[in-house]
C-alpha positions in Angstrom: 0.0 0.0 0.0 1.1 3.6 -0.6 2.7 5.3 2.4 4.0 8.8 3.2 6.8 7.2 5.3 5.5 8.5 8.5 5.7 12.1 7.6 2.8 14.2 8.7 0.1 15.1 6.2 -2.7 17.8 6.4 -2.7 21.5 6.8 -4.9 24.5 7.7 -7.2 25.6 4.9 -9.2 28.8 4.8 -12.9 28.8 3.8 -14.4 31.5 1.6 -15.9 33.0 4.7 -12.5 33.3 6.3 -12.8 30.4 8.8 -9.9 28.0 9.1 -10.3 24.3 9.2 -8.0 21.2 8.9 -7.8 19.3 5.6 -5.8 16.2 5.4 -5.5 15.0 1.8 -3.7 11.8 2.9 -0.7 12.6 0.7 2.2 15.0 1.0 2.2 15.6 -2.7 -1.5 16.5 -2.8 -1.1 18.6 0.4 1.6 20.5 -1.4 -0.6 21.0 -4.4 -3.1 22.7 -2.1 -0.6 25.4 -1.1 -2.0 27.3 -4.1 -2.3 25.4 -7.4 -5.4 23.5 -6.5 -7.5 26.4 -5.2 -7.9 29.6 -7.2 -6.9 32.7 -5.3 -5.3 30.9 -2.5 -1.5 31.3 -2.7 0.5 30.5 0.4 4.0 30.3 -1.1 4.6 34.0 -1.6 8.3 34.0 -0.9 11.1 31.5 -0.4 10.7 31.7 3.3 7.1 30.4 3.0 8.4 27.4 1.1 11.0 26.8 3.8 8.4 27.0 6.5 6.1 24.5 4.7 8.9 22.0 3.9 10.5 22.1 7.4 7.1 21.3 8.9 7.2 18.0 7.1 11.0 17.5 6.5 12.9 18.5 9.7 16.1 17.5 7.9 15.7 20.7 5.7 17.6 23.3 7.6 19.0 25.2 4.7 16.6 27.9 3.7 14.9 27.7 0.3 16.2 30.0 -2.4 14.2 32.1 -4.9 15.2 29.4 -7.5 13.8 26.7 -5.2 10.5 28.7 -5.1 10.3 28.8 -8.9 11.0 25.1 -9.1 8.5 24.3 -6.3 5.7 26.2 -8.0 6.4 24.3 -11.3 6.3 21.0 -9.5 3.2 22.0 -7.6 1.3 22.8 -10.7 2.1 19.4 -12.2 1.1 17.6 -9.0 -2.2 19.5 -9.0 -3.1 18.6 -12.5 -2.0 15.0 -12.0 -4.2 14.7 -8.9 -7.2 16.2 -10.7 -6.7 13.9 -13.7 -6.5 10.8 -11.5 -9.6 11.9 -9.5 -11.6 12.1 -12.7 -10.2 8.9 -14.1 -8.3 10.7 -17.0 -4.8 10.5 -18.2 -2.2 12.8 -16.6 -1.0 15.4 -19.2 2.3 14.2 -20.6 4.1 17.5 -19.8 3.2 17.1 -16.2 4.4 13.5 -16.2 7.7 14.8 -17.5 8.0 17.5 -14.8 7.2 15.0 -12.0 9.7 12.5 -13.4 12.3 15.1 -13.7 12.1 16.1 -10.0 11.9 12.5 -9.0 15.1 11.8 -10.8 17.1 14.3 -8.7 18.7 13.4 -5.3 16.2 13.1 -2.5 16.6 12.9 1.3 18.3 9.6 2.1 16.8 7.6 4.9 18.8 7.2 8.0 18.8 5.1 11.2 19.1 7.0 14.4 21.4 5.8 17.2 24.8 5.7 15.6 27.9 7.6 16.7 29.0 8.7 13.2 27.2 11.0 10.8 27.2 9.6 7.3 26.6 12.0 4.4 24.9 15.4 4.6 23.4 16.3 7.9 21.6 19.2 6.3 19.1 18.6 3.5 18.3 21.1 0.8 14.8 22.3 -0.2 15.5 20.7 -3.6 15.9 17.3 -2.0 12.5 17.6 -0.3 10.9 18.5 -3.6 12.4 15.3 -5.0 10.8 13.4 -2.1 7.4 14.9 -3.0 7.9 14.0 -6.7 8.9 10.4 -5.8 5.8 10.1 -3.6 3.7 11.3 -6.5 5.2 8.7 -8.8 4.3 6.0 -6.4 0.9 7.5 -5.6 -0.3 8.1 -9.2 1.1 4.9 -10.6 -0.5 2.7 -7.9 -3.8 4.5 -7.7 -5.1 5.4 -11.2 -8.5 6.4 -9.8 -9.7 4.0 -7.1 -8.3 5.9 -4.1 -7.7 9.4 -5.5 -11.1 11.0 -5.5 -13.1 14.1 -5.2 -15.2 15.0 -2.1 -18.7 13.6 -2.5 -20.4 16.8 -1.5 -22.1 18.6 -4.4 -20.6 21.9 -3.5 -17.0 20.7 -2.8 -14.3 19.8 -5.3 -11.4 19.0 -3.0 -9.4 16.0 -4.0 -7.8 13.5 -1.5 -6.1 10.1 -1.3 -8.3 7.6 0.5 -5.9 5.9 2.9 -8.5 4.0 4.8 -8.4 0.2 4.9 -12.0 -0.1 3.7 -11.4 2.4 0.9 -14.7 4.2 1.7 -13.7 7.8 2.5 -16.3 10.1 0.9 -15.6 13.5 2.3 -12.7 16.0 2.3 -13.3 16.2 6.1 -15.9 14.8 8.4 -15.8 18.1 10.3 -16.8 20.0 7.2 -18.6 18.2 4.3 -19.2 14.9 6.2 -20.9 16.7 9.1 -23.0 18.8 6.7 -24.2 15.7 4.9 -25.1 14.0 8.2 -27.1 17.1 9.2 -29.0 17.1 5.9 -29.7 13.4 6.1 -31.0 13.8 9.7 -33.3 16.6 8.6 -34.6 14.6 5.7 -35.4 11.6 8.0 -37.1 13.7 10.6 -39.2 15.6 8.0 -40.4 12.2 6.6 -41.7 11.0 10.0 -43.1 14.4 11.1 -46.9 14.3 11.6 -48.9 16.3 9.1 -49.8 19.8 10.2 -53.5 20.4 11.0 
C-alpha cells in the first residue's frame, strides 16, 4: 500500500468566509498542491521563506533555507502535482508534460533515509529544499502509478471539489473532512429523515 513514510500530512485551509479548518489530503504531494495550485486565489507560497516553512514542517532535515530558485521550481512541480491529482480523481490521463515534470524532479537526489542511534554522521546532515521537492515527486510517482483512480477521488459533496487520497483500509472515505462536508451531509440526512416522519400539520 502507498505510504507517506510516517511524515505528517494535512494543513490548515481557509474557507471562503475566512474560517480556518483542517484538511488532510492523505498525501504529502496533494497537500503541497493545495498550497495554491489546487485552489484559485489561495496562494500560500509568496516567498522562499514560505516554502522553507512548509517544507520544514514535514521535513525537519531541511535546515538550509529555500532560495528564490527553489521557489520557482516548487511552483512548477506543484502545478504538475495539482493537474495530476485532478486527472486521477476524474479517471483521465495525466498530461504528458506534467508526467515529464514530476519524473524530472523524482530523478534528482532526495533525502536519504537514516537510522538513528549511531555515533558517526554519514553523508549530509543538512538537507536542501530541492531534496525535499524530490521526495514529493517520488511520492507522486508511487501514488499516481499505484492509484489510477480508485483511491484518489473528489469529495462527495455537491458543492465541494477538494481531492484527496483515501488511505482508509476499507477504501470508503467520501468526504474531504468529516468536520466539514461529512458533518453537513449528516445534518442534511437527519433533517430529511425527521421531515419524513413528522406528523402532518392540521
